[in-house]
C-alpha positions in Angstrom: -7.5 1.2 -21.2 -7.3 4.8 -22.2 -8.5 7.5 -19.8 -11.3 8.5 -22.1 -12.5 5.1 -22.1 -12.4 4.8 -18.3 -14.3 8.0 -18.1 -17.2 6.7 -20.4 -17.2 3.2 -18.7 -17.5 4.6 -15.2 -20.0 7.1 -16.3 -22.3 4.6 -17.8 -21.9 2.4 -14.9 -23.3 5.1 -12.7 -26.0 5.9 -15.2 -25.0 9.6 -15.6 -25.3 11.6 -18.6 -22.7 13.7 -20.1 -24.7 16.6 -19.4 -25.0 15.7 -15.8 -21.2 15.3 -15.4 -20.7 18.7 -17.2 -23.0 20.4 -15.0 -21.6 18.9 -11.7 -18.0 20.0 -13.0 -19.0 23.4 -14.3 -18.0 22.7 -17.8 -19.8 22.1 -21.2 -20.9 18.7 -22.5 -18.7 18.9 -25.4 -15.6 19.0 -23.0 -16.8 15.7 -21.4 -17.4 14.1 -25.1 -13.9 15.2 -26.0 -12.4 13.5 -23.0 -14.4 10.4 -23.7 -13.3 10.5 -27.5 -9.7 10.9 -26.4 -9.5 14.2 -28.2 -8.4 16.0 -24.8 -7.8 15.2 -21.4 -9.3 16.8 -18.1 -7.2 19.2 -16.3 -5.7 18.2 -12.8 -8.4 20.0 -11.1 -11.2 18.5 -13.4 -9.7 15.1 -12.9 -9.9 15.3 -9.0 -13.6 16.6 -9.3 -14.4 13.7 -11.8 -12.9 11.1 -9.6 -14.8 12.5 -6.4 -18.1 12.3 -8.6 -17.4 8.9 -9.7 -16.5 7.8 -5.9 -13.0 6.5 -7.0 -9.4 7.6 -6.6 -7.6 9.4 -9.2 -5.3 6.4 -9.7 -8.3 4.1 -10.3 -9.6 6.4 -12.8 -6.5 7.0 -14.8 -4.9 3.5 -14.5 -7.4 1.0 -13.2 -5.2 -2.0 -14.0 -2.4 -0.6 -12.1 -4.5 0.6 -9.3 -6.0 -3.1 -9.2 -2.5 -4.5 -8.9 -1.5 -2.0 -6.1 -4.7 -2.9 -4.2 -4.0 -6.6 -4.5 -0.3 -6.2 -3.4 -1.4 -4.0 -0.3 -4.1 -6.5 0.5 -1.5 -9.4 0.3 0.9 -7.3 2.5 -1.9 -6.7 5.0 -3.1 -10.5 5.3 0.9 -11.3 5.7 1.0 -8.8 8.5 -2.0 -10.1 10.1 -0.7 -13.8 10.0 2.7 -12.6 11.1 1.0 -10.9 14.2 -1.0 -14.2 14.8 2.2 -16.3 14.8 4.1 -14.0 16.9 1.5 -14.0 19.6 1.1 -17.8 19.2 4.7 -18.3 19.8 4.7 -16.3 23.0 1.4 -18.0 24.0 2.9 -21.5 23.3 5.6 -20.8 26.0 3.1 -19.2 28.5 0.7 -22.3 28.2 3.6 -24.8 28.6 5.1 -22.8 31.7 1.6 -22.5 33.5 0.6 -26.0 32.7 3.9 -27.4 33.7 4.0 -25.2 36.9 0.3 -26.2 37.9 1.0 -30.0 37.1 4.5 -30.6 38.7 4.4 -28.3 41.6 1.9 -30.5 43.5 0.2 -27.3 44.7 -2.9 -27.7 42.5 -2.9 -31.7 42.5 -6.8 -31.8 42.3 -6.8 -30.3 38.9 -4.2 -32.5 36.8 -6.3 -32.8 33.6 -6.7 -28.8 33.5 -2.9 -28.4 33.6 -2.3 -31.2 31.0 -4.7 -29.3 28.8 -2.6 -26.3 29.1 0.5 -28.3 28.4 -1.3 -29.9 25.3 -2.2 -26.3 23.9 1.2 -25.0 24.5 2.8 -28.0 22.6 0.3 -27.5 19.6 1.0 -23.8 19.4 4.8 -24.4 19.6 4.5 -27.0 16.7 2.4 -24.9 14.4 4.5 -21.6 15.0 7.9 -23.7 14.6 6.7 -24.8 11.4 6.1 -21.3 10.1 9.2 -20.0 11.5 11.3 -22.7 9.8 9.8 -21.5 6.5 10.8 -17.8 7.0 14.3 -18.3 8.5 16.9 -20.9 9.1 17.5 -21.6 12.7 20.7 -19.8 14.3 22.8 -21.5 17.0 22.0 -18.9 19.5 18.3 -19.2 18.7 18.5 -22.9 19.3 20.4 -22.5 22.6 17.9 -19.9 23.9 14.9 -22.2 22.9 16.5 -25.1 24.5 17.2 -23.0 27.7 13.7 -21.7 27.7 12.3 -25.4 27.7 14.9 -26.3 30.3 13.9 -23.5 32.6 10.3 -24.5 32.2 10.6 -28.2 32.8 13.9 -28.9 34.6 15.0 -25.8 36.6 12.4 -25.9 39.3 13.7 -29.2 40.5 17.4 -28.3 40.3 17.0 -25.3 42.4 18.3 -26.7 45.9 16.9 -24.3 48.5 13.6 -22.4 49.1 9.9 -23.4 49.1 8.1 -24.8 46.1 6.6 -21.4 45.1 9.9 -19.6 45.2 11.7 -22.2 43.0 8.9 -21.9 40.5 9.2 -18.3 40.8 13.0 -18.3 40.0 12.4 -20.5 37.0 9.7 -18.4 35.7 12.2 -15.5 35.9 14.7 -17.4 33.7 11.8 -18.4 31.4 11.0 -14.8 30.9 14.5 -13.8 30.3 14.8 -16.5 27.7 11.6 -15.5 25.9 12.5 -11.7 25.9 15.8 -12.6 24.5 14.1 -14.7 21.7 11.5 -12.0 21.0 13.9 -9.3 20.7 16.6 -11.1 18.5 14.4 -13.4 16.5 10.6 -13.3 16.6 9.9 -9.7 16.1 12.1 -9.8 12.9 10.7 -13.2 11.8 7.2 -12.1 12.2 7.2 -8.6 11.1 3.8 -6.9 11.5 4.5 -3.9 9.0 
């Protein structure tokens, strides 16, 4: 659509007369009529004032189709960034829930709440499954990524029982440190690149 048509269409949408537009811009009504007829075009200054009067951007006024496409692309990008942020947080949360749930369930320190800890493990497994599906759609898994993932799960479920000495709390503390190291490595090397937030 030509600029003149855009000006006329927006002016009529807002129920403004040519005289009113001309008065707001400090120009003659004939100048506005010429713009709408395509016989002349507004200067850059007039175009900026016209866009402000019409409560729209200059890009939207001069090329609404392109503006709409750009806005749709920007919205799509924003939604993808928001989704990526959720997936990134969900991936980290999955391991936190798994770790906390298994520590609480298997340590025997909180034996009066087994269902509570099993619920934590269940939430962690669901989050792990959902984020894994999304991850595999975005990137093929590398060997190091698989090794770090396996090491993380190993440090959560098996390492506390393999540490020979120390109190139960100390053994779980050491395994939590190993889990945290694996998660940091996975995040820095893979997750923040797979789920870019910008």
